[in-house]
N, C-alpha and C positions, 0 to 999 in steps of 0.2 A: 453175854451177845456174840455173834459172829464178828470175825475180822472183818476188816472195813473190805469191800468187793468192787474193784472198778466194773463198772456195768456202763461206760461209755467207751468208746471207742477216741482216743486222744483228740482225733480232729472233730468231734462232735464236743468237746469240750462248751460250754455255754458261759460267755460272758456277759453280763448282765449291765445293763445300762447305769444302775446306781452305783455300782462298786467303780467307778471309773470317775460318775462325776459327782460321788459325795466326798468330803473332807477325807482326807487321808489320815486315818488314827492308829492305834496300835490295837483294837478290839472292837467287835463286830458291836452295834445296838442289839438290846434285847429284844430276844426274838418277841413279835406278838406286842411289841410295844405300839403299836398304832391305836391300841386300844385301853383305855384306863379304868373299863367296868370290870371286875371282878366276874367270872362267870359261878354261878353255884355248878357245884357237881350234880349230875344229876340222882336221884335216889330209886328209879325204877329198878334200875339192875338188881338191886335187894329188897324188892317187893315183890306180890302177886305170885305170877310163873317161878318168879326165882327163889320162891321161899316155901319150903316144905319142913314140918316138923321143927320147926326152929332153924331147922338148919338152911343157909344160902349157897347156891350154886355160884355166885360171883362177889367177892369180896374188894372193897376198895383199899387201893394200894396207898399207904400215908408216903406223905413229900421226906423225902430223907433218908430213907431205905433204898439198898441197892437196888433192887427189882426198880423202884420209879426212877432212879436218877440214871439207870442204861438204860431203860425204855423211853423214857424222855429225851435223852441225848438221841437217841436212834433216831428218834421221831422229828426232832427239832431241826438237827443237822441234816435231814434227809430233805426237809423241807422248806429252808433256810432259801435256797438259792432258786426256787422257782414260786415261792407262794410268800410275799411280805405281810399279806395281812391275815395270818392265823392266827388265832390264841388257842392256844393249851391248856386245857381243861381239866382235864384229869386218868388216873388209869383205874382198871377194875383188874381183878385176877378171877379166870374161873377155877372154880374149888371141884376135883374131882372127889370127894368124900360126900356129895350131896344123894348120889342113889348107886344102887348096885348096879346098874347101867353104865355110869358114867365111870366107875372102877374098872369095867370091863372096859371101856374104852384105853384107859389107860395099861391096863394088861396087853391089850392087842398091840397097843402103838409099841410096846417094850418087845412083844413075841417077834413082831415086825423089823424092828430094828435088830434084834440079833439075827434074824435068817437072813437079810439084807447084808448084814455085816460079814454074816460065814461065807459069803460070795463075792464081796467085795474086799477080801485081805483084811477084814477084820475093823473097816470103818464103815458105818453103814449112813455117813454124809450127814449128818444132822444139822440144818441151818435154821436160819428164823424167817418166814416169809410176809409179809404184808395182807390183809384182804378186805376191801371195803365194800360195803352195802348199807340198807336200810338199817334203821334198826329193829324194822319186824323180822328181815331177813338175818340180821346176826343174832337174833334171839333166838331164831327158828336153829339155826346151825348149833348154837349154844347147849339147847335143849335134846335135837334131835339127828345132828351130825349135818351133813353138806349134802346137799341133793343138785341136780340140772335143774339151775333157774333160767327161764326163756329169754331173758332178757341180755345175758352172758354173750361175750365176743366167744366165738368158736375158729377164731383167724388161723390158731395153731392145733386144731384140732378140738376134740370134744374130752374138755378136763375140767378141772378148777386153775386157774390161772393166780399166780403168788407174784410180788416183787421182791426184789432182794430188801436185807434190813437197811441198809443207806441208802432205799430208793422208796419210803411210803408214799409220795406224790402218785407214783403211777397207781397203784392201789387208791387213793385220796379219792380221784377221780370219778371213781364208780359209788362213792359214799352218797347217801343222801340225806339233807336236812330232815330234823324231825320238825313234829309240832312245837318246839320249843326253839328253835334253829340250828340245834348242836350237830355234827356229824361224829360217826362212828366208825372206827376201823380197829380190825381181829390184827392182833400180831401171832402167829401159828409156829409151831415146830412142825418143821417138813424133812422125812425120810427120802431123801434125793438117794439118795444109793450111787449107782452110775449112771450118768444124764446123757441126751443123744439131742442132737441140735433137729429141731422140729421147722421143716422151711413151713413162710408163712403161704397162708391156702387150705395146709395140709387137712383132711377130714377124718385121720385115725382115732381112735379112743381108747389104744392101749400101745404099750412098747413094740416096738418093730421085729424086736426078739427078745428071748430071755435074757439076754444080756444085760437089758436097759430096766431101770425102775422107774424114769422119770423122764421128763422132757426138759430142752431149755428151745429161748430163741436163738440163744446164740451161745456156744460152748463158752470160748474165751473171756466174755464180757456179758454174761446175758442180764436183761432187763425181767423177762420172766420165768419163773418156775411153775414147770407143770406137772399136775399131778393126776394120770388118767381117772376118768369116773370110774372103772372097776376098785380104785385103791382107794378114794376121796376119803374115805372114812376109817383107813388103816393105818395111812401114811402119814396123815395128818394130824395134829391136835391142838386145838387151840389153846392160847395160856393167857393172853391181855386182852382188855379191850381199852383202844386211847378211844376220848372225847376229846371233841375240839370244836373250834367254830371260826368260820370265815368268814369274812365282811360280803364274801359274794353269796351268803347263804341267805333263804327270804322265812324270817319267823312264819310258819304258818303252810309253806308252800308245801305239797306232797306229791310235787313233780321233781324229778330226779333235778339237784343241785350240780352244776358241773363247774369244776375250781377254774377261778382266770388264769387264762395261759397268755403271758406276754408274749411279743415277736422275740427270736430268740436269732443271737448273732453267734456262730458259730466260730471256732478258734478257728479254724484253716480259711472261713470267708475274711476276718480282721486280718489274719496274717498275709493276705491277697491284698488289701489296702496299704498296710502299712510296709509293702515292699518299695511302696512308690514314695516313702518319706524317709526311711532309718538304714542305715547300711547293714550290708549282708551279714558283718561281723556282730553287730546288735541281734538281727535275725535268729541266726545260730545261737545266741546267749538265751534270747526267749524262748527258744525251742528246747534248749537246757533243763532251762527251768522248769519247762511244762513234762519235763521227763521226770525229774524230780518230785514233781506233784503227784503223777500218775505211779510212781513207784513209793509213793507216800512218805517220801523224803521230807519234805516240806507243806506245810499245809497251805489250804484255799487263797486264805487272807495272805499267808506270805508271798505267795504265786503272784497274784493281783499285786501286792507294791511295787514285785519284782518288775512286772509288768509295766506297772506305771512308770518309775525310775528307769527304766532303760529307754523305752518309748517314748516315754515324756507326756504329761495330760496335754500340752498345746496341738498334740498329732492325736491322741486319743479321743480327746471330747468332739471333734468336729465329726470324726467317724462314726462315732457314739450316734451324736444327732442325726446325722442322715441316714444312718439305718434305723434309729427310734422315734425321730423326729422330737419335735422341741417339747421340753418335760414344763 
């Protein structure tokens, strides 16, 4: 998996209410612990249009394998701070030995990776990116490739938008619950090459010059990888399908299910409030801890613990209550 990328400005670090109001301990609670029901892994990825002459287009990834551990970790860690009631169900992997067309897709991806690398100092800049959609949309992508879907945003030009490996939530919001109440998200390999910043409201559908291969919403901390429409089936290779269940989904509802999003308390807003209660030296100490977190020197859990120790729960909790309301 890709190295962790910081996709938000440090001032936009979100402090969740329960990170301060819950009892402090050395480990986070298990992901998806809000549900005790074991959800069955769907078998429709391995039947019907996904089976041909006993060959499967999609294979289930077993628990404990490297792929399972790495993909689940990326998904779970990326969802933990945004949606507390998501149940991880399972992972399938796309097989590219299913047909001659699929084998050609892999060959094309390799050819383009080599071509992009030759123009970028030997580095094709391949990353993993998430893409959310309905079960039928994902089925079509796996079978036939990407196309322009009319219900998709084009705020940064005409292309396919992916979120970085550590930010699945941005793509999960585009997922739709199927008839079983399950939601699906693709993890794809992307040839980014040299990316250019695309301004909000842009209407372009290809790089602004031959120097660039892809777009991002922000060069230093992207939340969107943009693969332009002419290249969406040459610079993208779907690899994994992650299936999950959200308590915001409704079984049998065919309309788009949006993930519940709680109010967000940004770090810079919190610091403005804290300035009224703690000393400037303690404010500086918190800022140093924040910088250490953004440089991956400490974990988020360690940063939150430091914040609570320095500011004190007696100061933090009233601020949280004022912003989030009584729980």
